[in-house]
C-alpha positions in Angstrom: 0.1 0.3 -0.1 2.7 2.2 0.9 4.5 1.6 -2.2 1.6 2.4 -4.7 0.9 5.6 -2.1 4.6 6.6 -3.3 4.1 5.8 -7.0 1.0 7.9 -6.9 2.9 10.6 -5.6 5.4 10.4 -7.6 2.7 10.2 -10.7 1.2 13.6 -9.9 4.4 15.6 -9.0 5.2 14.2 -12.8 2.7 15.3 -14.4 2.8 19.1 -12.9 6.0 19.4 -13.7 5.3 18.8 -17.4 2.4 21.2 -17.5 4.7 23.8 -15.9 6.9 23.2 -18.7 4.5 23.2 -21.6 3.0 26.3 -20.2 5.8 28.1 -19.5 7.0 27.1 -23.3 4.1 28.4 -24.6 4.6 31.9 -22.8 7.6 32.2 -24.3 6.8 31.4 -27.9 4.5 33.9 -27.5 6.7 35.9 -25.7 9.2 36.1 -28.9 6.4 36.0 -31.3 5.3 39.6 -29.9 9.2 40.5 -29.7 9.5 39.6 -33.5 6.2 41.5 -34.5 7.3 44.1 -37.2 6.6 47.7 -35.2 5.1 49.9 -37.4 6.8 52.6 -39.3 4.2 55.4 -38.3 3.8 56.7 -34.6 1.8 58.9 -33.5 3.1 62.1 -31.6 2.6 60.6 -28.4 2.0 56.9 -27.9 0.0 56.2 -24.2 -0.2 53.1 -22.5 -1.4 51.7 -19.1 -0.2 54.4 -17.0 -1.2 56.1 -13.5 -3.1 59.1 -13.5 0.0 61.4 -12.9 1.9 60.2 -16.4 -1.4 60.2 -18.2 -1.7 64.5 -17.2 1.8 64.8 -17.9 1.5 63.1 -21.4 -1.7 65.2 -22.1 0.3 68.0 -21.4 3.5 67.0 -23.2 1.6 66.3 -25.7 -0.3 69.6 -26.2 2.7 71.5 -25.7 3.8 70.0 -28.9 0.8 70.4 -30.7 0.7 73.8 -29.8 4.6 74.7 -30.9 3.8 72.9 -34.3 4.4 69.5 -34.1 1.9 67.4 -36.4 2.8 63.9 -36.6 6.1 61.7 -36.4 7.2 58.8 -38.3 9.7 56.2 -37.3 11.9 55.3 -39.8 12.5 51.2 -40.8 16.3 51.5 -40.0 18.0 52.9 -36.7 20.1 55.6 -38.8 19.6 58.7 -41.0 21.1 61.6 -42.2 19.8 63.0 -45.6 16.6 63.5 -47.5 15.2 64.4 -50.7 11.2 65.1 -51.5 9.2 65.8 -54.1 5.2 66.5 -54.7 4.7 63.0 -53.7 7.3 60.8 -52.0 9.9 61.5 -49.2 13.0 59.6 -50.1 15.1 58.8 -47.1 18.8 57.5 -47.0 19.0 55.4 -44.0 21.5 52.6 -42.0 21.2 49.8 -40.3 23.7 49.7 -37.4 25.0 47.4 -35.0 27.5 49.6 -33.0 24.6 52.3 -31.7 25.6 53.9 -28.2 22.1 52.8 -27.2 22.6 48.9 -27.9 19.1 48.5 -27.6 18.8 49.6 -30.3 20.7 48.1 -32.7 19.9 46.1 -35.8 21.3 42.4 -36.3 22.3 43.2 -40.3 23.6 45.9 -41.2 23.4 47.9 -44.5 23.3 51.1 -46.2 19.3 51.7 -47.6 16.7 53.9 -49.1 13.6 54.0 -48.1 10.5 56.2 -49.8 7.4 57.2 -47.9 3.9 58.8 -49.4 4.1 61.9 -48.2 0.2 62.1 -48.0 -0.1 59.0 -45.8 3.2 58.5 -44.5 3.3 55.1 -45.3 6.7 53.0 -46.3 6.1 52.1 -50.6 9.6 50.6 -51.3 13.3 50.4 -49.9 16.0 48.7 -51.4 19.2 48.2 -50.0 21.9 49.9 -51.7 25.3 48.2 -50.0 26.7 46.8 -46.8 27.8 49.1 -44.0 31.5 48.8 -44.1 32.6 51.6 -41.6 31.2 54.3 -39.1 30.6 56.6 -42.0 27.6 57.0 -44.6 29.0 55.7 -47.6 26.1 57.0 -49.8 26.2 60.8 -48.1 23.6 62.7 -50.6 20.3 62.3 -53.0 18.5 64.5 -55.3 15.7 64.3 -57.4 14.2 65.7 -60.3 11.2 64.7 -62.5 12.0 61.4 -63.2 15.4 60.4 -61.3 16.7 59.6 -58.4 20.6 60.0 -57.6 22.8 59.0 -55.1 26.1 60.5 -54.3 28.8 57.9 -52.4 31.9 59.1 -50.8 33.6 57.1 -53.7 33.2 59.8 -55.8 30.5 57.8 -57.9 26.8 58.9 -58.6 24.4 56.2 -58.4 20.8 57.0 -60.8 17.3 55.0 -60.9 14.0 55.7 -62.6 11.7 57.2 -59.2 9.3 54.7 -60.9 11.2 51.3 -59.7 13.8 52.9 -57.7 17.0 50.6 -57.8 15.4 47.7 -58.1 17.8 46.1 -60.9 21.5 45.4 -60.4 24.4 46.6 -61.1 22.8 50.1 -60.6 23.7 52.8 -63.0 26.1 55.0 -62.1 27.0 58.6 -63.9 29.9 59.2 -65.8 32.6 60.0 -64.1 35.6 62.4 -65.9 37.6 64.4 -63.0 35.7 63.4 -59.4 37.7 62.6 -56.4 36.9 62.3 -53.3 33.4 62.5 -51.8 30.5 63.5 -53.8 29.6 66.5 -51.3 26.5 67.2 -53.0 23.8 67.3 -56.3 21.6 70.0 -57.5 18.7 69.5 -60.1 18.6 72.7 -62.5 15.4 71.6 -65.1 17.5 69.1 -67.4 20.5 69.6 -66.0 22.5 68.4 -63.0 25.4 70.1 -60.9 27.6 67.4 -58.7 29.9 68.9 -56.7 32.6 67.0 -54.6 35.2 67.6 -52.2 37.8 67.9 -54.3 37.0 71.7 -55.9 35.2 70.2 -58.8 32.1 70.8 -60.7 30.7 68.0 -63.1 27.6 69.5 -65.1 25.0 66.7 -66.8 22.4 67.1 -68.8 20.0 64.1 -69.2 22.0 62.1 -67.4 24.6 62.7 -69.8 28.3 64.4 -69.1 28.6 67.5 -70.8 31.4 68.8 -69.2 33.5 69.3 -65.9 34.3 72.9 -63.5 37.7 73.4 -61.5 36.7 75.7 -59.0 40.2 76.1 -57.2 42.3 78.0 -57.7 40.1 80.8 -59.4 40.5 82.8 -56.3 44.0 82.4 -54.4 42.9 82.2 -50.6 44.6 85.2 -48.3 46.8 83.5 -46.0 48.9 79.7 -45.9 46.8 79.6 -43.1 44.2 77.6 -45.2 46.4 75.0 -46.4 47.5 74.4 -42.8 44.2 74.0 -41.1 43.5 71.4 -43.7 41.2 73.6 -46.0 41.8 72.6 -49.9 39.1 74.2 -51.4 35.9 71.5 -50.7 32.7 72.9 -52.0 29.5 72.7 -50.0 26.8 74.0 -51.8 25.3 75.1 -55.6 23.1 77.7 -56.7 21.8 79.2 -59.5 20.0 81.8 -60.7 19.3 83.5 -64.4 22.3 81.2 -66.4 24.7 82.1 -63.4 25.7 79.6 -60.8 27.2 80.3 -57.8 29.7 77.6 -55.7 30.8 78.0 -52.0 33.7 76.3 -50.6 35.6 75.7 -46.8 38.0 78.4 -47.5 35.4 81.1 -46.7 34.9 81.9 -51.1 32.0 81.9 -53.5 33.0 81.3 -57.1 30.6 82.7 -59.9 29.9 81.1 -63.5 28.0 82.0 -66.9 26.4 78.7 -67.3 25.7 77.4 -71.0 25.0 74.0 -72.2 28.7 74.3 -74.1 30.3 75.3 -71.2 30.7 77.9 -68.0 32.6 80.9 -67.8 34.1 82.2 -64.5 33.0 85.4 -63.9 34.4 86.4 -60.7 33.5 85.7 -56.9 34.2 87.5 -53.7 36.2 86.0 -50.5 34.9 86.2 -47.0 37.8 85.4 -44.8 38.4 88.2 -42.1 41.6 89.7 -40.6 42.7 88.6 -36.9 44.4 90.7 -35.3 46.2 88.5 -32.4 46.2 86.1 -34.7 47.9 88.2 -37.5 46.5 86.3 -40.0 42.9 85.6 -42.4 40.4 83.3 -41.0 38.2 81.6 -44.0 35.0 80.0 -42.5 33.1 77.3 -43.9 30.2 78.8 -46.6 27.5 75.2 -45.8 24.6 76.6 -47.4 23.1 78.9 -49.6 20.1 80.0 -50.9 18.2 83.2 -52.5 15.6 85.8 -51.5 14.6 88.0 -54.4 17.6 89.3 -55.7 19.8 88.0 -52.7 21.9 85.7 -52.5 22.1 84.3 -48.4 24.9 82.2 -47.6 25.7 81.2 -44.1 29.3 81.3 -42.4 30.6 78.8 -39.8 29.9 80.7 -36.3 29.6 83.4 -37.9 25.5 83.7 -38.9 23.8 84.9 -42.1 25.2 86.9 -44.9 23.5 88.9 -47.7 25.1 89.6 -51.3 22.5 91.3 -53.9 23.5 90.4 -57.1 22.0 93.5 -58.6 24.2 95.8 -57.0 27.0 93.6 -56.3 27.3 94.4 -52.9 26.3 93.6 -49.3 23.5 94.3 -47.7 23.9 92.9 -44.8 26.5 90.5 -42.3 24.8 89.1 -39.2 27.1 87.4 -37.3 23.9 86.2 -35.2 20.6 85.8 -35.4 19.4 85.1 -31.8 18.7 88.3 -29.6 20.9 90.2 -27.8 21.8 88.8 -24.3 24.0 90.6 -21.3 24.4 89.4 -18.1 26.5 91.0 -15.5 29.8 89.5 -14.5 30.6 89.5 -10.6 33.9 88.1 -11.2 34.9 90.6 -13.7 32.2 93.3 -12.0 31.0 94.5 -15.4 28.5 93.6 -18.2 29.4 90.6 -20.8 27.6 89.3 -23.9 26.6 85.9 -23.6 24.5 85.8 -26.9 24.6 82.8 -28.7 26.2 82.6 -32.3 24.9 81.4 -35.3 25.9 78.4 -36.9 23.8 77.5 -39.5 23.8 74.0 -41.2 20.8 74.0 -43.7 18.4 76.5 -44.4 15.3 76.9 -46.3 12.6 79.4 -47.2 9.1 79.6 -46.7 7.3 82.9 -47.9 8.8 85.7 -45.8 10.4 83.3 -43.4 14.2 81.4 -43.2 14.0 78.5 -41.7 17.2 77.2 -40.5 19.0 74.4 -38.3 22.3 74.2 -36.2 22.6 70.4 -36.3 21.1 70.9 -33.1 17.7 69.7 -31.6 15.5 72.8 -32.8 14.4 74.5 -36.0 14.3 78.2 -36.0 12.1 80.5 -38.0 13.8 84.2 -38.7 11.4 86.9 -40.0 12.7 88.9 -43.3 10.0 91.8 -42.1 10.6 91.4 -38.1 14.4 91.0 -38.4 13.9 88.2 -35.9 13.8 84.9 -34.4 9.8 84.4 -34.2 9.2 80.7 -33.8 11.5 77.4 -33.0 10.1 74.0 -33.7 11.8 71.9 -30.7 11.2 69.1 -29.3 13.0 66.6 -31.4 14.9 63.3 -30.0 17.9 63.6 -31.7 20.0 66.4 -33.9 18.5 67.2 -37.2 20.1 66.0 -40.2 18.2 67.6 -43.0 15.2 69.4 -43.4 12.4 69.7 -46.6 9.3 72.0 -46.8 6.5 70.5 -49.1 3.3 73.0 -48.9 2.9 73.7 -45.5 4.5 71.0 -44.3 8.3 71.5 -42.6 9.8 67.4 -42.1 13.0 67.1 -40.3 15.6 64.2 -40.1 16.8 63.1 -37.1 20.0 60.9 -37.1 18.1 58.8 -35.1 15.8 57.4 -37.9 13.3 59.5 -36.4 11.4 61.6 -39.3 9.3 64.7 -37.6 6.3 67.1 -39.5 5.7 70.2 -39.1 2.7 72.4 -39.4 4.1 76.0 -40.8 1.1 77.7 -40.2 1.9 78.2 -36.6 4.3 81.3 -37.8 1.8 83.2 -40.2 
């Protein structure tokens, strides 16, 4: 009887153990399946979960604040890093990276690579994505993108430009490449103008294409010789940052603080002048040149940014400078008890990229905010902020502003709030 009782007890224990193992495996399987479910590419401004009343109130307050400054929604991209994008009237084209060595290891991806992601502007749904290549280092190998009416163009750090029809982006391999007759080093940027394409690099060269066919190359350096050898000592070699075209004249800016001007034609472009912005520093006894990272036209004025030196305006009609503003921020003076005098702590303005919206200049400085400067009021009238990472690119489409963060998040802002 005792033996039978022991067998019964052992049988019950074994049965309970089997039930426990089966239940635990089912629970783990459900957890794994839940974790492996793809996250939606689109997120609302604030996503609430089961939280207490205090947290709900806090989230509602944050949501209201973000909406008040103009945030409409945000979009989490398919991959975890992004640096540059382009837009047309229908789509947003974004270069992304799947990285496995982020500081926040929880956001690392198992499979790495460089990708193109295409999103519908109206719905922000992912329409298409394609792997461009492997992620070989910490730098973004595919570093610049441009679109025209028919094609997408992607510039690389290896001096070539890939292109593909917009209706079926980079689906066929090998990818088509524009003819290279002179590019050396990284492609810094691509500018589309009507049927023409201007491709400029870190070596100071501009290659002009028409309907994807090579026309000619322009060497900008040394059309204007820099004022001092310090520029060469500081590793400034004439790398081009931007190109702008107006009335058959195109302007090219570089890291020497120089803007070149060329008369443009299909058969060739003639150098017609330019100007240098380097300023003499008495303490250093030399001319220091600032990078000119971006340019844009506002009526007949060529606006250009200078590294930590604000904004300047060159009047193309009068051939004179209308203004040079070292900073666009309001003056801030505080009293120093140590120095026993007032000191100026107004922040400098280091514009990385700027766009126009009516009579406003929208700019960012690779920080977590975007500023709006009014030409009429001559001051900053609005700031878009609250993003999760530094802004790397912006696009204006209609009355919406799209900002791209390095963490793979796009924010959509309502420009109507600045009216």
